[in-house]
C-alpha positions, 0 to 999 in steps of 0.5 A: 491514515488508517489504523493498522489494527483496524481489521483486527478490531472489526468483524467482517464476517458479513462482507466475507459471506458475500465476497467473490474470488478476484481475478488477480495474479501476483506480479513476479518481483525482482531485487534492486539495489539503490543508494539513498542518503542516510536521511532519506532512508531514516525518513522512510523507515520512520514513515514505514514504522508509523504505518505499520509496514516494512521499509521495503513495502513503504518503498514499493508503495511510494514507487508504485504510486509514482510510476502509476501516476507518470505512466498510465494514470487512467489505467491504475488506481494510486494507493492513496486513492485506495486508502482514501476509499477505505477511510471513507468506508470506515 
C-alpha cells in the first residue's frame, strides 16, 4: 500500500511541467443507503483509516472495482491496478 503522505513528501515539479490537461468529466453522484453488519462497517472504517481515506471513499473504491471487474473488465482499470502502477513507479 502506498504511503498516503507520498505526494506531500516528494517534488513533482518536473512532472507538472510536462503535464497536459486530461479529457475527463466527473460522474454525477447520488446518495444510497445500505444496511451493513456492524462488524463489516467497523472493518471498512478501520481499512479506510489505515489508507488515509474516508469510509465513503473506501466503499466507493471497493464497489467501483467490483463493478468494473464484473461488468466490463476490458473497458476499465481496477483501482488496485492503478495503485500497483503507482507503487512500481515509486
